[in-house]
N, C-alpha and C positions, 0 to 999 in steps of 0.2 A: 417532277417531284421524286426525290429518292425515296427509298424503302422506309429508311428512318423517319423521314418527313411525314409519310403515309401513316406509319404507326403512330406517331404524336398526334395526327390529325384525328385519327381513329379514336385513341385514348381520350381527347378532348371532347369528341362526339359522345363518347361513353359517359363521361363525367357529367356533361351537360343533360344527357337523357336522364341519369340517375338523380341529378339535382331536381329537375323538372317534376319527377315522379315522386321525390320526396316532399317537394313544396305542395304538391297536390294531396298527397296522404296527411300532411299537416293540417291543410285547410279542412280536410274531412274529418280528422280527430277533433279539431278545434270546435268545429260545428256540433261534434257529438257531446264534448264536454258542455258547451253552452247550454244545449238541451238537457242534460243530466243535471246542470246546476239548477235549472229552472224547475225540474221535477223534484230535486232535493228540497229546495225552498218549500215547495207545496207540501211535500211530506213532513217538513219539520213543524210547519203550521199546524198541520192535521195532528201530529203527535203531541204538541203542545195542548190543543184542545181537549184530545182523548185524555191526557194525563191528568188535566184540570177536574175534568168529569169524574175520573177514578179517585181522586183526592176527596171529591164531594161524597161519592159512595163510602170511602172508608171512615168519614166522620159520622156516617149514620149507619156503619155496618150491623149494628144490633137489629135496627128497624128495616133493613132492606131485605126483600125476598133472596134467597140464594141464586134463583136464575138470573135476576138482575146483577148480582155480584159477579156470577159467572161471565156474564156477557160483557161487563165493564172490564174485566182482566183479560178477556179473549181479544177485545178490541184494541187494548193498550198493548198487548204482546204483539199483535199482528201489524200494528203501526210502528213499534219498534223494530221489528224484523224486516219491514220494507225499507225503513230508513237506515238499517245496518247495511242491507243489500246495496242500496243506492250509494251510500258513501263509499263502499267498497269498489263499485263500478268505477265511480268517479276518480279514486286514488289509481286505479289501473290506467284509466284513461290518461290521466295527467302523467303518469310515469311513462307510457308510450310517446307521449307528446314530448317529454324530456329528451328521450333517446333519440328520436327524430330530428330534434332541433340540434342535438350533438352531432349527430351523423350530418345534418345539413351544413353545420360549421366547418365539419372536416372537409366537405366538398368544396366549399367555397374558398379555401386556403389556396394560395397560389401554389403551382407546382404539384397539385393533386393529380395522380394518375389513374388508371383503371384498377389500380390496387386499392382505391379508397374502401372498397366494401370490407376489406380485411380490417381495417381501422376502425369501421364502424361496428365489426364483430367483437373487437376489443372492448366495446363500450358495455358489453354484459349481454349480448343477445343479438347483435346485428341490427340492419334496417329492414324491418319487415314490409312487404309490399302492402297495397290497400287490401287486397283479398287477404293476406296474413293477418292484417290487424282485425279485420272483420271476424276471421275465424278465431283468433285469440279472445276478443271480446265475446262472442257467441259461447265459446267453450266454457270461459269464466262464469258467464251469466247461467249457463245450464246447470254448472256445479253450485252456483249459489242457490238457484231454485232447489235443486236437490236437497242442499243442507236446510233452506228456508222449510220445506215441507217436513223434513224429518224433526226439525225443532217445533214446528206447529203440532205435528201429531205425536211428538213424544214429551219433551220437557215442558212445553207451554200447555199442553192438555193437563199435564200431571200438576202443573202449578194451579191451575184452575181447580182440580181437585182438591189440592192442599187447602185451598180457601174454604172449600165447603166443609172438608172433614174438620177443619179448625172450629168452624162454626157451630157444626154438630156437637164436637168435644165440648165446647164452651157452654152450650145449652143443657148438656148432660151432666156436668159438674155438680149441680145442685140436686138434681133429680137422681142419677144413677152413676155414682162416682165409678164404679167397676166397669159399666161400659164406657165412661169417658175415657179411662185408663187404656181399654183395649184399642178404642178409635185413635187415641194419641200413639199406641204402639204400631197400629197400622201405618198411620201417618209417617213415623220415623223411617219403617221400612221402605216406604214409598220414596221418600225423600232421599234415602242412601242410594236407591237404584237410579234416581233421576239425575242425582249428583254424578255417577258414574257414566251416565250417557252424555251428560255435559262435557265433561273431561274428555270422553272420546271425540266429541264433535270439535273441542278446542284441539286436540291433537290432530285431527284431521285439517282443520283449518291451517294451522301453522304450529308444529311440535318445537318448543322451545329447546329441546335437547339437540336439534339439528345445529343450531347456533353454538350450543356449548359443547357437545361432544363430537358433532360431525356426521357424516353420512352413514357410515357402518353401524354404529349402535342405534341410530335412529330407525333404520332401515329392520334391524332385529327386533326392536320394540314393538315396530308396527307389525311385523310378522306374527309376533305372539298375540297381540291384541286381536289381529285378524282371526288367527286360529279359533280364539275363544268365541267371536262374534259370529262366526260362519260356520264352524265344525267341519271345516274342509282339512285335509291332511295336508298341510302346508310345511315344505322344507326350504331352508336357505343355505347355500353354499357359497362361501366367500373364500376366493383364492387371490392371492398376490399380496403387496405390501400394504398394510392398512395405513392410511395416512389422511390428513386434511387436504380438501381440495378449495378451489375458488369458489366463494359462497353461491355465486350464480349458477356454476355446475353442480354443486351438492343439491341446491334446490330442484333444478332440471331433473338430475337423476331420480330424486326421492319422489317427486310429483309423477314422473312417468311410471315408476315401479308401482306407485299408489293407484294410477289410473289403470294399469295392465291387470293388477291382482282385482281390482274392483270390477273390470269387466268380465274377468273369468269367473267371478262370483255370481255377477247378476245374468249373464248371458249363455255362459258355455256349458250349464249342468254338469261341471266336473266334479270329480270327488278328490282328486289330488292335484296338487299345483306345486311346482318346482322353479324356484327363483335361484338364478346364478349370477353372482357378481364377482368380476374378474377385474382386480386393480392392477392392471399392467403398467410397466415403466412410462409407455407412451400413450396407450389407450385404457379407457375404462369400457367394459363389456358388459353388458346386462343381458340375460335372456331370462324369458318367463315361459314355462311349458304348462300345459294342462292337459287333461285327458278327457276332455269335454266332447261336445258334439261337432265341433269345428265348423269350419265355414268356407266359402269361396273365397280366397284371399285376394283374387283380382276385384271382386265385386265390393268388398270392404275397403280397399285401398282406393277405389274410384267412387265411393259412395258418401255417405253423410256422417261417418264415425268422425266426429270434431276431436275426440280425445287422441286417436291414433294419428290423425294429420297433423295435430299440434305436436305431438312427440317427434313425428317424422321431420317436420320443419325445424323445430328447435335443434335436432340432432344434426340435420344437414347444415342448418345455419353455423354450427359450431364446427363444421368439418368433418363430421361423423357420418355414419350409415345407418340405415334402418331397414329390417327384413322381416317379412311375415311369411311363414310356412305352415299352411294349414289346408284341410280339404273336408267337406262334410263327412262327419262319422269318423274322424282320424285326429282329433285334439288339434291343438294349435301350439305354435312357439313363434313368439315374438322377439327379435334380438335388435338391440341398437348398441352402437359404440360411439364414443366421443373422445377428443383427445384430452389427456390427462394433465390438465393444468393444476399443478401443486399450489396450495395457499402460500 
C-alpha cells in the first residue's frame, strides 16, 4: 500500500469514527429532548390548573384574604417561570440536534475527508462532542436557574406586593382618600423600579440591539448598565475597524464578555474592571482584566467553571485561542481571540 493509499484509508477511518460519535451524540440528545418534552407537558398542565385557580381568585378578589391572593399569584408566577425555563432548554436542545444532523449529513456525503470538521464549524459552531453538549446544556441551565431566582426574588415578589398594595388602596379610597393616594404613589414608584429590573433581565437574555446595531454598540451599552448595577469602575477600550460580523460570532463574543464581567463582579472582589476589544482584520481579540483576589488558573481551567470552559470550547471550535493569566492576590486576565468573519 502506497503512502497516498494509507492516507486515504486513515482519513476514511477518521470520518467513520466522527460519524459514529455524531450518531451516538444524536441518540443522547434525542433522548434528552424526549424527556424534556414529557416534563414540558406536565408543566403545561400544571400551569393551566394554577391559572384557572388564579382566575377564580380574581373574580372574588374583594372577599379573598390578602395572603390567599399572594399565594395564588406566587404559584402562578412560579409555574410560568418553570415553563419558560423548560421551553428554553427544549429549544436549545433542538438547535443542537439540528446542528448535529447537518454535521452528520456532511460526513455521509461521498468524498468527505478528514477536513469534514471544518465544514461542520461553518454551520455556526461546529460539532460538539458528547461531553461538550452536556457542558453547554449545564451552562445554559445554570444561567436559567440564576435568572429564575432573580425573577422570583425581584419582579415576581414585587408583583405580589403590587396586588396587596392595590387591594389596600381600594379599601382606603372611601375611608381615607389621602392615605389611598399615598399608597398609589408608593405603588407607582415600586412599579417603575420593577419595570427597570425586567428590562435589565430582557437585555441579559437577548439584547435586541445586538441584532439591530451589532457587537460594539451592544457591549458599550452593557458596560454602562453594568457600571450602574455593580458600582465597579469599568472601562471599555475598542480598537480596530468597527464593523458587523457574522451573527453567531457576535453572539459568542458578547456572551463571553457578559460571562467574564459577571464572574469578576460575583467572585473576584474587584474594584476595577478593564475590557479591551480589538477588531483586527483577521482576528477579534478580547481581554477582560480585574484587580480582584485572583485565583490559581490551573485549578480553574481544570475545575467546574462551566462558563470559562464553554468560552474556551467555543473559541477553539472557531479556530481561536483562550488564555487565563492569574494568581492568588494578583487579579486576573482572561484573553480569547477568534477569526474575524465579517457579515
